[in-house]
Each structure stands twice: as structure tokens, then as C-alpha cells.
N, C-alpha and C positions, 0 to 999 in steps of 0.2 A: 719357021720361027724358032730361034734358039732361046733357051732359058736356063737358068741355074736351078737344078732340081732341089737343092737345099733351100734356096730362097723361096720358091713357090710352095714347098712343103711347110716351111715356117709360116708363110702368110696364111695358109689354110689352117694350121694349128692355132694360130692366134685368133682367127675368126671363129673356129669351133669352140675355143676356150671362152671367148667373150659371149657368144650367142647360143651355144649349145648346138647339138646335131639337128634337131627338128626345125629350129628357127633359121638355120642357115640354108639358103636356097642355092641352087646351081649357079644362078646369075651372080649371087653374092660371092661365091667361090671364084668364078671366072674373073670378076672384077678385081678381087683381092690378089689373085694369083697372076693376073695379067696374061691369061691364056685364052685361046680360042676354044670353042667347044670340042672341036676335033682333037686338038692337042691335049686337052684335059682327058678325054676318054682314052686316047692312045697311051698316055703316060700313067693314068691311075685306074682306068677301068670304069669307075663310077664313084659316086659320093660315098657310099659305104666303105669301099676299098680304101679310098683316100682317108676317111675318118679313122679306120683301123691303123693305117700307117702313122697318122698324127698321134693317136693314143700311144702307140708303141714308141714313137720318138719322144713324146712327153715323159713317158715312163723311164726311158733311158736317161734322159736329162736329170730327172729328179733323183734317180738312183745314183748317178755319178756325183751330183752336187752334194747329196747327203753323205755319201761315203767320204768325199773330200773333207766336209765339215767335221765328220766324226773323227777322221784321222788327225785333224788339226786341233780338235777341241782339247781344252785343258783338263776337262773331266767329262765323264759320261753324263753325269747329272746336268752339267752346264749345256751339253749338246742337246739333251732332251728338252731342257727349258728353252733353249734357242729355237728348236723346232716348234714348240707349242706357242711361243711368243711371236712367231712369224705371223700368226693370225692377228695379233694385236697390231702389228705393223700395217697389215692390210686394212684394219679398221679406221685408219687415218684417211683412207681414200673416200671420195664421194661414193654413195651407194652404187651408182651406175658403173663404177670402175672396179668394184669388188668382184673378182672372178672366182675366188675359191681355188679348189684343186680340180683339174680336169678329170682325174680318175674318180674322185668322189662325185663330181657333177654327173659324170657318165653313168656311174652306178645308180644314181637317183633317176636320171632321165631315161636311160636306154638299156641298161644291161639285162634286165629281166625280159626284154623283148627279143633278144638275139643272143644265141649261145657264143658266137665268135666274139662279140663285144664283151660279154660276161667273162670269157676266158682272158681277154686282154686286161680287163679291170682286175680280175682275181690275181693274175700274174703281177700286176703292179702292187696290189695289196700284200702279196706274199713277199715281195722285195722289201717293202716298207716294214713288214713284221720282222723280217730277218735283221734289218738294220737296228730296229728298236730292241729286239731280243739281244743282239750283240751289245747294245748300249747298256741294257739292264745287267747283263753278266759282267761287263766291265765295271759298272757302277758298284756292283756287289763286291768285286775284288778291290775296288778303291774304298770300300766301306762308306759310300755315299748313298747307297740304296740298300734297303733291308735285305738281309741275307736269306730270310725265309720266304721271300717272294718267288713264285714260279716265273722264270723269265719269259716263257711263252705266253702264259696267261697275262702277265703284266704288259707284254708287247701288244696283245690284242686289246687290252684296256686302253693303252696309249693311242693305238690306231683309231679306236672308236671315239676316244676323246678328241683327237685331232679332227675327225670328221664332224663332230658336234661343234667344235670351235669354228671351223670353216663355215658351217651352216649358220650359226648365230651371227657371225660377222656379215655374211651375205644378207641376213635378215635385218641388219641395222645396229647391232651391238657396238658400243663405243669402246675405245681403247681400255679404259679403266675396268669396264665390265669383263673384258677378255682377260686382262691381267688378274682380276679376282678369280676367275674360273681356273686359270693356269695355276694359281697358288693352291687351290683345292686339289687339282689333279696331282700336283707334285707332292702334296702331303700323303697321298696314297702310296708313294714310294718309300716312305719312312718306316 
């Protein structure tokens, strides 16, 4: 049986992102990926190995997307606001369709149980911190962000704030609640 590796990996990523690792069965994966069990094991080794590849793919996509948005942003502060408000956009979805961030979901569900998964999550967080730190520094040079803020500490604050936003959205927060939270987060940059 021939298949497109990108297509089957994307199908698995979407399933893990929607359902989480534990709730996704091998049969769910085989159905979504349209693979036989033997093809699955031959190509990916097992569920965990597939999951690690999906997390790595997700991390790469997020990193690329954020770097493109950062490069194209009119200001660093606008870029930070856009990232935070992305959670408000997700709050418009029905609760069942609110997926949050795969990295943050994985940290909550699984990372403490497995060092390989924890490493993948941490690598993703480090990449996010680096982008946010660069945005803080740029915002300081643009005089839109307080010059006395430590960029690394502020990046950690923004990362944890983003995780909190994603969590309250998955918990049912509406768009206005998210926008109100974002306004408070942004005031910390003044």
C-alpha cells in the first residue's frame, strides 16, 4: 500500500491534537491515517514514536508561523497582542472544537510521565520563549514596551500567560473574557 507520509502524519497530528494522546487509540489512528496495522508499525514503530513525530512537526509549524508573523508585524507589541488574541479567536468555536495548543496540552497530559515527551515540549517552549524574548527586545527598541523589563523574564511571563489563556478558553471562557485578560497582560509590558 502506498501513502503520502506527510498526509498520514498530518492526519495523526490532527487526531492527537483533538483527542490527546491517551484518548487516541491505535484503531483511531489506523482509521484516520488510512493505514494497515503492519504499515503503521513499519513506518512509525508505535504510537509513542508517532506522537513524538507529531509534536515535533507541530512545534516546527508553530515556530515557522510565529517567525513569519513576527517578521511581518508592524510592531513588536502588535505581534504580542496578536498572539495573545489568537486565544480569543478560538473562543468563538463551540467548546468541543477548542483544541488549545498541542504543546501545552501535552505538557498537561503527558510530559511528566515520559522524559522524551517532556524534552519535545520543553524544546517547543524554548522556541516560543526565544520568539517572545526577541519581541520584547524589539518592542523596547521601538519604545512600545518598558525599557526596564527583563526580556527573558517577560518572555516567561507571556508564555505562562498564553498557557493560561489557552486553558480558560478550553474551559469555556467567551471572547470578551479573553480580550479582558489580554488587556491586563499587555499592561504588564508598560
